[in-house]
N, C-alpha and C positions, 0 to 999 in steps of 0.2 A: 583653384585659387590657393595661393601660398598662405598657410596658417601656422607653419612650424619650420624649424631648421631642416627637418627631414624633407618636407615638401619643397623647400628651396633647393636643396641638393638634387632632388629628382628633376626639378625644372632645369637646373644648370646642366645636368647630364644630358637632358633632351635637347639642349641648345648647343651641344658640343660642336664647334666649328672646325677646330684644328687641335692638334696635340699640344701646341704651345698657346696657352690662353692667359689673358690677364683680366683682372676684375676691378671695378671701381663702384663704390656705393655712394648714392646721394640721398640725403634725408628728405629732400623735396623733389618730386618727380619732374618739376618744371625747370630745375637747374640744368644749364647746358654743360656739355663736355668741352670746357675751355680752360686753358691755364690762366693763372692770375694776371699774367702780362696782358691778356686780352681785355682786361677791365680798363686799360688805358685806351680811351677812344681816340680815333684819328683826329677829331676836331680839337683835341687838347694839345696836339703836337705844335710846339713853337717853331718859328722859322730858324731858331738857333740850332736846331738839330739838322745839320746839313745832310746827314746820311739817313734821314727818315727814321724808320723803326730801328734800324741797326744802331743809329746814333743814340736813340732813347735807351736801348738795352745796354749799350756800352757805358752810358752815363750812370745808369742804375748800378751796374756791377762795379764800376770804378769807385762810386761813393760807398758801396757796401765794403769793399776791400780796404778802403782808406781807414775805416773805423773798426773793421772786424779782425784784421790781420793780427793785432796784438793779443787777441783772445784765442787764437788758434794754436793748438799744439803742433800741428803740421800744416805748413802753407800749401794751398792747392797748387797743383802742377800746371794746370791749364784752365781755359775758360769754362769747360764743361764742369770741372770739379768746383769752380767758383759758383756756378749756377746751382749745383747740388747743395752746397753750403747755404747759399742765399735762400733757396727753396725751403730748407729746413727751418729757417728762422722767419719765414713769412714774407720775404722780399718777392716782389712780382718777377716771375721768370716765364719762359716759354715751356717749362716742364709741367707735365700733368702726372700726379702720383697714381699708381695702380698697385695691385697686389697679385701675386701668383696663387694666392689662397682665397677661394671664394668665401669662406666663412669670415675672413678678416675684412673683406669688402662689405659683407653683410653687416658686420659690426658698425661700420661707418654710416650705413644706411639707417640704422635704428638706435644708435647710441645716445642721441640727444633728445631727452623727453620734451624739450620745448618745441620740437617739430612733430609731436605725436598727432597733430591735427591735420597732417598731410600725408598722402601716400608717398612711399619711398621707392627707389629703383636701384637695381644693381646691373651695371653694364658688363657684358662679356665681349671681349675684343680679341680677335685672332690676328696678330700682325702678319703682313705678307712675309716679313723677315725680321730677324733681330740683328742689331748692330753688334758686332763682335768686339767686346772690351773697348768701348769708346774712350780714347785717351788723347785724341788729337786736339791741339790748341787752335786749329783753324776749322771752324764749322761753317764757313761761307758756302761750301758745296753741299751742305745738308738741306737740300731744297724739297725734301719729301718728309712726310711724317716718319719719325724714326723711333723704334722701340728698343730699349736696352735695359740691361741690369747694370746698376751703378758699380763702378770699380772702387768708388769711395763710399764705404759703408759706415754709418753710425748706428748706435744701438736701436734707435726707433725704426730705421729702415730695415734692419735685420729682424726685429721683432714682428714687424708688419709684413715681412716677406715682400718688400717693396721693389718695384721696378718703375720705369718712367716711359712716357712718350715725349719726344721733343718736337714741338710744332715748328713748321717752316714759317719764315716771314711772309707777309702779304707782298704780292708783286708790286703794288703801288702804295705809296704812303697814305693816300686818302682812303685805303681799304682797311677794315678791321680784320683780325684773324678769323678764319672759318671755324665753325663749330664742328667737332669731330663726328657728331651724329648726323650731320648733313649727308645726304646720299645722292650722288657721289661726293666724296670729299674733294672739293675743287683744287686745292693746292697739289693734290696727288694726281688728279685726273684719272682716278680709278676707283672701283668700288671698295668700300671698307667693310671687312667682315666683322660686323658688330650686331649684337643681340642684347636683350635685356629681360630682367625678371622684375615684375612689380610686387612691392611689399605693401599690402593694404595697411592703412593707418591703425586699424583696430587691433592688429596683431603685433604691433611693434614692441609693446611692453613684454608680452609673453616670449617673444623671440630674444629680447635682451636677457631675460632670465635663463633661457635655454643656453645661450652663448656663454654666459658666465659659468654655468655648470660644466661647459666644455673647455673652460680655461681661456675664453676669449673675452677679456674685460678691459676696463680702463688701465688697471695695474699691469696687465701683461702686454697690452698694445703700446703703452708708454712707459717703458722700464726705467723711470727716473723719478725724482721727487715730484715733478709736475704730475706724472701719472698717478702717484700715490695720493697726492692732494685731490686730484680730480675724482678718484674713487671714493675718498672720504666724503667729499661734498655731495656726491650722488647718493651715498648710503644714508645721509642725514637730510636729504631733500633740498640741499642748497645747490640747485642746478646752475 
């Protein structure tokens, strides 16, 4: 059973599936591996979206850019860069955040004390391949789960050693996106190399303290005023 950071790293080493791995931590073991876009259920799609899921996504991104472009120092070059910007600010996208650093994924699994009453989980995923510097503005042919390092980097992505998976659209508008941990992952029609490490709820607090000593904390994971404020709230018990 995992009871410390060292135990966790030993588990990860034992689960090594491939030289190129990515990691994602969930504070609740019951949460699915799905991007925020998947929270939009098929029965909520209006007839006005003639292109189905693609129409919904385009509407979301168009609305985001209409209001966001004046706040951007550098305008995104293509649709993928728009998605990365939108993801950063919590807009629903088909992107799922990961880290190439297992300790930073562990941080997200234990960082919020309000979830200390549930076991956490850290997923280990070995992509079949990585997309080389994705910069295309036309992603209609990306019909498979795609792993990539972002070409557009912000401070948080850099601090978290972030990378992404881009989920494919469902084939039919009446179908929701598939969960990544489903085996096999149907949109790919092939086995997904995925494993996990469970973090028992009773050790979350101890692991938080160990991670902070190792320099993995609110302040370092979110290198901006928001991260500093979050760190102060946690220090004074204002979760």
